[in-house]
N, C-alpha and C positions, 0 to 999 in steps of 0.2 A: 686783552687790555685790563689793567688793574681796576677794580670797581670804583675806587675813589677817584682815579684819574678820569674814568668815563663819566662819573657824576659831575666833576668839575667842567669837563668839556661840554656836556649837555647844558649845564647852567650858563656857561659863557655864550653858547649858541642861542639859547632862549633869550638871554639878556640882549644880545646883539639884535635879534629879531624884534623885540619889543622897542628897543631904542630906535631902530630904523623906522618903525611904524610911527612912533611919536614925532620924530624929526620930520618925516615926510608929511604927516598930517598938519604939523605946525607951519610948514613951508607952503603947502598948497592945499586948497580945499577940493579934494577929488570927489567925484560922485561915489556913492556907497558901493561896497563890494566886499566879498569874503576876505579873510586873512590868507595871504599866500605863503608859500614856502620859499626858503632861500633858493636861488638859482632858477628853479623851474616855475616859480610863481604859482599860477593856478592851473597849469597844464594837467595836473593830476585829477582835477574836477571834471574834465571833459568826457572821459569814458570813451566808449566805442561809438556813441551817438551824440556828438558834441552839440548839435542844434537842440536836441531834446534836453540835454544837461543844462545848457544856457537858459532854456525856458523854465526849468525847475528852479534855478538860482534866482530868477526874476521874482518869483513868489516871495522870496525872503528879502531881497535887496532892492526891489523896485524896477521900473521899466527903463531907467537910465543907469547902467551899471558899469563900474570900472574894474578891469581885471589886468593881469599881466601873464602873458604866455612866454615863458622864458624871459628874455630881455625886452620884449615888445609890449608896450602899454596898449590896451584894447578897450574901446568904448562900445558897449552893446546897447542898442535901443530896441525895446520890445513892446512898444505901444504906438498907436497912431500919433499921439502928441509928441512922444520922444523922437519918432521917425521924422516928423515935421521939423523939429529943432535941428536935426542933422542935415536934412535935405535943403533946408532954407538957409544954412550957413553960407556966407559969401563964397562965391566960386573960387576966389583966389586963396581961400584958406586951405583948400584940398589940393593935393597933387593927384597923379594918376592912380587908377585902381591898383590895389595890392594883390598881386598874383602869387600863388605858392611858388617857392624857389625852384622846383624842378620843372616848371613850365616856361621858364625864360627862353627866348630865342635870340641868340647872338649876344653881343656885349653892349649894345647901345641902350640908353635909358628907356625903360618901358613907357614913360610918360610921352616920349616923342612918338612912339607907335600909336598909343591910344588916342592922343589928341589929334594926330594927323588923320587917323581912321575916322574919328567923330566928325571932323571938319569936312573931309572929302565925302564921307558917307551922307551927311546931311544935305550937302549941296549937289552931289552928283548921283549917288547910288540910290538914295531913298526919297528923292524928290517925287512929286506927283507925276511929272513927265516921265521919269525913268521907270517908275512902277508900272505905268501904262505900257511903256515900251517892253517891259519884261513879261507882261501878262500872257502872251502866247506860249512862252517857255513854261510858265507855271501850269497852264491848262494842259499842255502836251504831256508833262510829267505826271500830272494827276491822272490823266487818262491811262498812262502806263502803269501807275499804281493800281488802278481799278482792274486792268487786264491781269496783272500779277496776282491779285487777290482772287479773281475769278478762276484763274488757272490752278490755284492751290486751295480752292475753297473748302475742301474736306478738312484741312488742318492748316490754318494760316498762322505763321509766326509773325505777329503784328509788328514788333520792333524791327525785325529784319526788313520787312517790306517798306516800312516807314523810313528807315535809314536810306534804303536805295533811292526812294523817291525824293527825299529832302536833300540828299547829297547831290543828286542830279540837278535839282532846282538851283541850289547854291553854286555848284561848280559851273553850270552853264551861264549863270549870271556873272560869276566872277571871272571865268577864263574861257567861256564858250566851248568847253569840252566837259565830258563826264569824268569825274575823278577816278572811277573804277577802271577806266581805259588807260590810265597813266601809271607807269611803274618807276620804281627807283632805278636809275641808270646802272647801278652796280649789281642788281639782282633781277631775277625773273620769277614769275609765278604770281598768282592772285594775292597771296599773303603780303606781297610787297607793293601792291597797288597803292596809289595815293589815298584812295578811299579807306582801305584797311589800315594803313599807317595812321591816318587821322582818327579813325575809330579807336584804335589802340591807345593813342595819345589822350583822347577824350575820356576813355575808360580810366586811365591812370589819374587824370585830373579829377575825375568824379569821385575817386576813392580817397582823395586828400581831404583835410579839414582845416579849420582856421588856425590850428596850432602850427601848420606848416609855414606860416608867415614869419616865423622866428628865424632871423638870420644866423643865430647861434647854431641852428640845426643844418645850416647850409652844407657843412662838410658831410652830413649824413646823406645828402641828396646824390652823392657820387656812389652810393652803395645801394644795392637792392633796387627798389622801385625807382629811385632817382637816376641810377645808372642806366636802367632800361629806358626811362623817359628821355635822357640825353641822347641815347643811341637812336631812338625813334625820331627825335628832332633833327638829328644829322641827316637821316635818310629823307625826311620830309623836305629839308632845305635843299638837298641835292635835286629832288624833283622840281621844286620851285625854281631853282636856278636854271634848270634845263628849259622850263616853260618860259621864263623871262627872256633868256637868250634867244630862243626861237621866235618869240613875239617881236623882239627888237629887229631881228632880220626881216621879218614879214613887214613890219612898219616901214622899213627903209625902202622896200620894193613897191609899196603902194603909194598912191597919190596923197598929198597932204590934205586934200579936200574931203577925204573920207572921214566920217565922224567916228568917234570912239564907240566900239561895239560892245564892250563889257567893262567890268571894274578894273581889270588889269590894264586895259588901254587908258582908262582915266588916271590910274596911278602913274603910268609911264609918261603920259602927257604932262601931268603935274610935276614930275621929276625933271623935266626939261625947261620949265618956266624960270624966268629970271628971279633970282632971290630965293629960290626954293632948293634946299639940299635934301634929297631923298635917296638914301642908299638902297641897294638891292636887299640888304638885310632888313631894312625897315619895311620894304614892300612885302617880303616874305612874312614878316611878323603880322602885318595888317591882314594879309590873306588868311593866315592861320587863325587870327582872332575872329575873323568873319565866319569861318567854319565852326569854330568852337561855340560862338554865340548862337549861330543859326541852327545847326544840326540838332543839338539836344533840345533846344527850345521848340522846334517843330515836332520832332518825333516823340519826345517824352510827354509833351502836353497832350497830344492826340492819343497816345497810349493810355495815359491816366484817364482821360475822358471816356474812352471805350471801356476800360476796366470798370469804372463806376457805373456806366450805363448797363453793362452786362450784369452787374450786381443789383441793379435797380430797374427791372423790366418795365415798371410803370412809367418811369422817366423816359426810357428808350422808346416806348410805344408813343408817348406824347410827342417826342421830338420827330418821330417818323410821320406822325399824323400831320404835324405842321408842315413838313417837307412835301408831303403828298398834296396838301392844299395849295401850297405856293408854287411848287415846281412840277409835281406829277411824275409820271414814268415815261415821258416822251422826250426828255432831254436831260443833260447834266446840269448840276447847279452852277450858276454863274455868279460873279462877284456882285452884280447888281441885285441878286436875290437876297443877299445877306441882310440888307436893311429891313427886309420883310420877314425875317426869321428871328423874332425876339427871344423865343424860348431856346433856340440853338445858341444864341449869344449868351444867354443866362447860364447855360450849361458850361460853357467855356470859362465864364467868370467864376463860377463855383468851383470848377476844376483848378483854376489858378489860385483861388483863395485857399483851398484845402491842400493842394499839392504844388506849391511853387517850385519850379525847377531849380532855381538858385535860392535856397532857403535863407541865406544870409546876404542876398543880393551880391554885389561886388564890393568888397571892402575898399575904403579909401584911406589914405594916410594924411593926417593933419600937418600942414607945413609949418605952422607957427603956434605959439601959445595962444589959447583962446578961452573965452568964458561962455558957458551955456547954463542959463538959469542959476547964475551965481556960482557954478562949479568951475574949477580950473581944469582945462583940457591941455595937457602938455603937448608940445610939438612932438612929432613922430608917432603920435597915437594912431592906431588903426581903428577907424570908425566903421561899425557894422550895424545893419538893421536886420533883426530877426523876424522876417516876414512870415516864416512858418509859425512862430509864436503868436503874431498878430492875427493870423488867419484862424487860430484856434482859441482865441481869448473870449471867454464867456462875457466879459465886460464890453466887448465890441460886437459880438455876434450872438444871436439867440440860437441855442442848441448847436454850438459851433462844430461838433464832430459829425453832424448829420449832413449828408450830401443832399442839398435841397435847393435846386436852381430857382425855385419860385421866389426866394428871398430877393432876387434881383429884378423880378418882373415889374415892380412898381418903383424901381430905384433908378436914379440918373447916374449912379456910380459906374465909372468906366475906367478900365486899365489905361486908357489913353490920357485921361485927365488927372489932375492932382488930387486924387482921393487917397488919403494916407491910410485908410483901412484896407485898401486893395492895392498892393505895390509889387506885383510879380515882376515888373520890369523897371523899377525905379520911378523917378519923378523929375519933372523939370529938366534942367540942363544935365542932370545926372541920370536921366532915363536911358534905356537901351536905344542906341541910335538906329537900330533896325526895327523899331517898334511897329511902324506902319506895315512893313513887309511881313513881319511875323504874324501879326493879328490877321491880316488879310489871308495869308496862305493857310494858317491853322483853321480858320473858319471854312475855307473852301475844301480843304482835305477832309475834315470831319464830316461836313454836310454831304459831300459826295459819297463817302463811305456809308453813311447812314441811309442815304436815299437809294443807293444802288444795290444794297444787300440786306438780307435778313440775317441777323447775327445770333449765334448760340454759343454759349461758353462751353469749353471742353474742360471737364473737371472743376475743381474748386479754384477760385481766384484769390491769390494772396495779395491783399491790399497793403501789407506792411511795407515800410519804406527802407530803402538803402540810402543812408545818409552819407554826405561828403560835401565837397564843393558843389556838386550837383546831386539832386535827389531823384531817384528813379524807383519804379516798382522793384521789389526785392527779387521777384522772378518774372521773366518775360511772359507777356500775355499770349496765350494761344486760344484760338476760337475757330468756329465753323462759320463760313460765309456762303449764303445761297443767293445767287444773282436773282434780282426781282425786276430788273429793267431789261429791255432788249439788248442782246450782246452787241449789236451793230453800233449802239450809242457809245460804247467805250472803245470799240475797235476802230471807229471812224469809217467803217465800211458801209456799203449800200445794204438796206434791209432786204432780207431774203423774200 
């Protein structure tokens, strides 16, 4: 291209960019943010670790920041006050969570799936009565986890064992069967089990980032990672359809007086009620969301906690001393013991502060134009809360990069309450609907692992993070576990 023509073209492009910014600023009062590029907006600023990049940008542009990822306007809150502004917005301002394009299931609106899941989950699945009903399942699967760790104590692949246990808990609660025992009807082999298909789907979801919310990139989802995700979703849906059809046949043959045994029964009962239209696709999506939200939350939180404890022997020893005083070595830890284990609870709060599994929570889309602190928030803006940045903010936490559970010992701050400094699971009506189940099971799993075994790390532990929609240890944790309670306590057998 002729140098003169190139110079004119660049001048026109620069003039267009400046004019666009001036017009936009005159029309609306957006929150502060960096100057974006044509077409891609601020996508070039995300890098390979978008959550960390957003945190760096906050230092310059403040805790309420406006960006554009392609054609999508994005609002990022990175302080407790900014998070509160978003979470306290009227509920009808937001639509359903914004999920990356390659994770959609079916063609129905995602809002229908999520709102239905939240409503049914709150009233049927996560009620106090239901949680009590599911407790024997949780205890049985935790006992199985302890058996697996004891059998492989010389070298325990922590995440693998936690996945097996938490998948069994969720799948037995959801469908009364273990996901690893169910296969795609078109294929055979362990790799095609429902459990492995869901794990592969979760791994693909975990490697995505906030930039994937751009609908302009939707065509890219049919290539590479997106094509693989769609193939996996097709296989998962085939298994779900087989399970749903089989359950319908079973329900026809049993008496109507028999109560719903699991979450699938609850969904199928709701689908037959007057005025409720619930398709099989919606039921599949709700079941998939349940696994997505539960599996990583259980397994990765416990893995992070164990990794930090193995890196900090003083804290590990203190936790085990507390367990020895409250529980001892003659029984397993029970749910009623958790109330008397304040240091263990502090360890998990500190883990969720420093290593939130969903570092940007779950983004929501703004339905209509709105004002926050005098700023204009355009409709269709994706609102995110950078809880990773809040947990590492020196203005909020003293010595924030230090793993120090004692900071919570004299604090009433709780992940269950509206504490905007600690938001691993959201808050209020936008909190994780499975919050009671998750916190209860995570406490039970970690406390029993610490009480039943002496732990030693194998090699160096890499505490660096793998960022994405979900955040995990960059490398899986491997450790040595030596049983320190009688084996019959975890086998359920009679003492020798």
